[in-house]
N, C-alpha and C positions, 0 to 999 in steps of 0.2 A: 520608441516605435512599439506599437502594440504587438503582442505575440500572435503568430499566425500559424496555422497548420502547415505541415511540410508540403502537402499537396497543393496549397494555394500558390506556391512558387513555381509549379510546373508550367513549362512552355509547351503548348499543344504541338507546335510544329516539330520540336525536338523529340517529344514523345513519339510522334508518328515515325520519325526517322529511326529512332531506336527500335521500335516495334518492327519496322521493315527489315532492319539488319538481323533481328532475332529470328524472324520468319525465314529469311534466306539461309541462316545458319542451320535451322531445324530441318529445312527441306533437303539440304545437301545437294540435290540435283538442280538443274536450271529450271527457272520458273518464268512463265509468260506474264505480261503486264495484266492480262485478264485474270489469271489465277491469283496474283497478288492482290488485285483489286477486290476480289471476292473474299479472300482470306482476311484482309485488313479492314474491309468495309470502307474503302477510300475510292475516290474517283480516279479514273485513269489519268486525268490531267494532273491531279495533285501528285500521284505516284511518279509520273514521268518527270516532273520537276525535281523531285527528290532523287530519282535515279540518275538524272543528268548531273546533279551535283556530286553524288557519290562516285559516278563514273569518272568525272574530271579529276577526282582526287585518288582514284585507284582502289576505292573500297568496294566497287561493284564492277563486274565485267559483263559485256553483252555479246552474245554470239553473232558473228557477222552474217550468217545465213539464217539461223532460226530467230534471231532477235530476242532470245530469252536471256534472263539475267542469272548471275551467280555471284557469290562473294569474290572479291578481287584480292590481289596479293597484299595490298595495304592493310586489309583487315587481318590477314594471316600474320603479317609482321607485328602488328600491335599485340595480337594475342600471344605470340611467341615471346615478346618482351615482357609481358605481364607474367606469363608462366615461369619465365626464367628467374623472376624476382621472388617467386613464392617460396618461402622457406620450407614449408611443408613438402612441396613437390621436390625441391632440391635435396632435402634430407632423405625423402622416402625412395627416390628412384633407384639408388644403388642397392638398397636392401630388397626392393621389389624384383630387381633383375636377378639377384641371388636366389630369391624364392622361386622364380620361374625356372631357373636352371635346376634347382633341387627337385621340384615337383612336376615340371614340364606341363604346367597348366597356366591359363591366363590369369593375370593379377591386375586388379584395378585399385586406384586411389579414388575415393568417393568423398565428396563434401556435401554439406547441406545448403540448398538454395531455397529460401522461403520454406515451404512445407514439402519439399521434394528432395530426393537424393540425386545429386548430379555426378555421373560417372566421368571424372575429370581426366584421368590418365590411364592408359592401358599399356601393359607390357605383355606381348603375345608369346605363345609357345610354338613348338615345332610339330605339333600333332597334325595329322591329316584331317581329322574330324574336330571341328571347333564350334563353339557357340558364336552366333552372329556378333560382330563387334558392337560394343555398347558405348563407346566414347562419345561424350556430349549428350548422351541420352539421360532423361530424367524420369524417376519413378516416385510415386507417392511413398512417404516414409514408411507406411504400414504394409506395403505390398512386397517388400523384398528384404532380405537379411541385412544388406548394407544400409538400408534406410532405417530399419528397426534399431540399429546401433544408436542412432541419434535420439530416438524415442527412449532408449534405455538409459543412456549415460549423460544426457543433457537435460537438466531440470527445467530449462526454458520451454521444453516441449511437453511438460507434464499436462497442461490443459488439453492437449490433443488426445489424452487417454481417458478423459472423463466420459462416463456413461458408455464405455466400451470394455465390458468385463472380459471378453474373450481375448481381446488385444492385450489387456493388462496382464493376463495370465502368461501370454507369450513373452511379454517384456520382463516379467518377474523371473521367468525361466532363463532368459538371456542374461539377466543381471547376475544370477547365481552361477551360470556356466562361464560367464565372461566372453561369450561369443554368441552369434546368431547364425542360424542355418535355415535355408528354405529350398524347396523343390518346385520348379516351374515358375518361380516368382519373377524372373527376368526373361522368361521365354520357355516355351514348351520343351520338355526334355532336358532342362538345365538344373544344375545344383549350384547354389551360391552359399558360401560360408564367409562370415565377416567378423572382424575384431575391431575394437576401438583403438583410436590413436589419440593420445593425450599430449598436451604441451605442458610447460612449466606451470605449476599451481594446480595441476590435475584437471585442467579444462579440456573438454573434448574438442578436437580440432578436425577430425575426419574419421573415416573408417577404411580399413584395408580389406579388400574382398578377393577371394579366389573363386573363379567360376569355371565349371567344367560340364561337358555332357554327362547326364546322369548315369549312363551305362558304364562310365569309368570311375564312378564314385560310390562304390558299395560301402556299407557301414564299416567294414574292417579297414579299408583304405583310408576312409575319413578319420577314424579314431586313431589309427596307428601311424599314419604318414602325413596327411594333409593338414588336419587341425593342429597338431603339435608344431609343424613347420610354420603355419600361418600365425599362430599365437606367439611363437618365438620371434618372428619377424616384426610383428606389431609391437612387442615389447622393446625390441631393438630400436625401431623408429621413434617410439615415444621417448626412450632414453636420450636419443640424439636431439630431440626437441626440448630437452630439459626436464622431463617428467621424472619424479622420484617415485618409483613403484611402492615404496614403503610409507610415503606421506599420505595423510588422510585425503580422501577424494569426495567431492560433493556429487551425490546422485539423487534422482528424483525419489 
């Protein structure tokens, strides 16, 4: 059989269904058929058929009064089964919990999805003032510290740095420091600091981010308390994933 591009095997109806689930997940709140039709550039008739199928299988729920749609429990169950199987998440969560107890700030596990940083898991703190939760949010790799970790320590992202001298300078600094930090990158008044997570063989597998309102993160606290604790936790998780800190590591 002649070789074919991966895209040639795509099934349009399945693509539409997947895009629909992604939009519902991004919106978070309930959406009307009209809103979804405009967002996905699909007819209401086509959307209604997809919704009816998803609703029958529990992946979508519809409000009895409003008639608006949201993700159903079946979608949640599938996502929880997937997350429970992720070695990275399973290994990282206990250490993340310890870091939250130590610093009383919010900690995130971040992975790369295409050219974006996906905030996959959050362990929250007990502070009264917090940064808005970012779970499931995505940011361009170059716009936040957690994303720049992937530009710094994954050579597959090297082409993204071409013809961007200012970004390359930031990445070079992150590489030398072994961490990245930004202010306002994930929201106004926020400070985000992130370190890499490596698995066996020195391959980057994610980033560990600590995020706090900027008024709680002066330079002294960052350097004396937060960064040392974050770096130690990142090294602990990497070791649990099989990374040897003394082995040679490939970087861009």
